[in-house]
C-alpha positions, 0 to 999 in steps of 0.5 A: 458147072464147077471146074477141076480146080475148083473143086472142094475135098469133103475131109481135109486137116484144118489146116487146109480147109475153108468149110467147116463141113458137121461134127464127128457123133460118139456114133462116129458118122458125120453130123454135117452143117447146112446151109455151110458155114465158112471156118474162119467164122467156128476156128476161134471157138474150136479148142486144140486142147481134147486133141487133134480136131480132125477127130472130132470136125470133118472140114471140108476144103480144095482138094489138092490134088496130085498133093494128094496121097489119094490122087490118082492122077485124074481122081480121088483115090479115097472116094472112090475105095470109101463108094467100093466099100460100101457098095460091097456091105450093100450100104444103101445109097438113096438116103443122101446127108444135107451137106453145104458142099454137095456142088462143088464137091469132088468126091460127089461130082466124080462118085453121084450118089453114093459118096454122098453115103459112104462119105457121113463115114468117114472120119479123118484122123489127123495129126498126132 
């Protein structure tokens, strides 16, 4: 069992990342890579001259809990909001994307399979 301190955030800045999670498609969804790819293995090949990497790629890293603006004190408020939004528009949660970090993912641990559906639609805008 993964302890609370071992949870991963599936949408973090490249600076906080340890895992390259996937690429943002033209449809603004995430195309995940599996198995897990350490960010250090791809970092040098990512072209920052085209703008913030987070706008084109998804990164995962250790959940920073109370150092994150989405942390409510006991859970990730962003994950809860995403799941609620997807349920409001009728987003199905049955066809889960393959994600390398599912076992350690904070969103999945807290929100279950509904978080897996919502996750594909998250694009971190990154720094300007």
